[in-house]
C-alpha positions, 0 to 999 in steps of 0.5 A: 618134264616141266609142261604146264597145261595152262601156259604151254601151247598144246591145244591144236586149233584152226582159225577162221582162214584155215590156218592151224596152230597150237595155243595155250588155253587162255589164248582162245579168244586171241585175234577175236575181231579179225581172225578168230579161232573157230574149231578144235583140230586134234588128230582124233575125233575123241580128242576133240570131244575131250578138249572141248570138255576140258575147255568148258570145265576150265572156264566153268571152274575159274570164270563162270559168269555171276548172273545171266546179264554177265553171260549175255555180255560175254557172249557178245564181247568175249573175255580178253586173253589177258583176263582169261590168263588171269582166271586160269592162273588161279588154278595153274598149280593143278595143271602140271603134267609132269614134275615131282609135285601134283600131276594133271589127272595122275595119282599124287604119289609114285606107286608100285603098279603094272607098267603098261604101253602108252597106248593104254591111255587110249579107249580103242587100244586092245586091252590086256586080255586081247593082248594075252589071248592074241585076239587083237585082230581089228585094232593091232597092238604096237601102232602107238608107242610114243606120245608127245605131251600134248597128246598125252595130256589129251589121252589122259583126260579122254580116258578119265572123262570117259573111263569104261569098265575094265574088269574087277577094281577098274573104276568107271568115269563119274558118268559111267563107261563111255557117257554121251555128251551133248553141247549147244553149238551156235549157228554156222557162220560168223558167230561160230567160234570156239569161244561161242562153243564153250560159252554156250555150255557154261552155266552161271555160277549159281546155277552150276553149283546147284546142279550137283555136288557140294559147294561147301567143299571149297578146297582145290583138292575138292575140285582137282582130286589129284591134289591129294591122296586118291580116295581108293576103293578097296572092298574093306576100308575103301570109300565111295565118292558121292556128290556130297563128298566134293565140289561140283567142279569135280564133275569136270575133273573126275579121276577114276583111274590110278595112273602115272605117266613114266617120264624118266625114260622120255626122249626126243621122238615123233608122236605116233598120233600127231606126228610132231616131234618133241624133246619130251615123249611119253612111252609108258605109264604105270596103272593100279586098280581101285581108284576113285569109286564115283557112286550116287546121284551124279548129274553132269551138266553136259550129259542127258540122263535117264532115271531108274527107280528115280536114280539118274543114270547118264545116257550112253551111246548105242549101236546105230549112232545118234539120230533124230529118233533120239530127239526125245531125251536129248533135245526135249524131255521124254516124260514117258520114259523119264529121260531129260536132256542135259542141264546145259540144254535145259538151261539153254531154253529156260534162260531163253538163250535161244532168242540170241539167234534163229538157229542153233545146233546140238552136238552129240558124241561119245563112245558106244561101249560093250562093257570094256570093248568099244564098238564105235565113236559116234557123233552127230549134229542136229538143229535146235530151233528157236521158237516163241514160248507161246507155241513151244509146248504145242510144238513139243507135243507134236514132235514127240508124237512124230518121233514115237510114231517112227520108232524113236525114243526107244 
């Protein structure tokens, strides 16, 4: 199956007039002046969460602004589709979903492993133990048996990005199992476009490479780990992957799971998630344990962090969802508990991007995981207030007091 994720039209979106379509990544700014794309439109909320991170990562990796002046210029006048196409073309070789060479988010070469239903790519699918013990009472087996290339690509990226614990030798994502993601959103209205959602969460090149990772690791395989043999993590002779071992861009493209989509039996059918009939469908995958073991002080720019003994740990969703009681640590630092907002949120204020408008929002989303079991998918939007620097410190102190008085920040 030839399906390149840079050139194919596979990302479901919605335009301002309400029409839906599928686009290639470089088409995110098409019809900017007349009918721009305003939202992702995947059939599952976790797919939308994965897709926005895919697009932010793609722009951050290939087209990051050189400085804050360039960032501001592109905020008012987005990159043209032709310019984006040129940037994305430089990494197109890393985004083949099928074929005999490197495959997107998949082990470099075929391997002997356990063949599993394609539904296993979905975090909320019943696990192997549930199937063996016949305990899949609430999330039933058999509902997802066929995926189209689009849903296969989103599912494998969502799994690698959120990878939860799954037993001995099953590695979690670079941020741990089911990380909470927080993104800056523009104010609702004319300025709310897919491009602005992406661009507000892209850091200047110098800021990004200093966030975490080793800028000296410049090979493509240091950014996209599937371009070389997997850094396996056996007990004897295996490797841990720390920020010093890879380029900062791998924070967006981490690959903890060893997976290969089985494409040789693909045939024309309707996708069980989106319903679209495709000449190329995927029915199963092969999986193997002991993939990349991400360890060390990772600081992903899209996640808030807490610290334990000075060591950063990504925040995860908890029962009850995300609400104003979580304001401390998501929107502003919580020094008493050692919690800090995501790098993009911190930079939003420190670079004074909040001055570009009066009202912004924070979009927080992620899986609430009980070890390997997903309890719920949560997402929430809360306001980000644009305030003069002269009163911000006083404002944050008073807000912190009010949040704590109502039991927040815990």
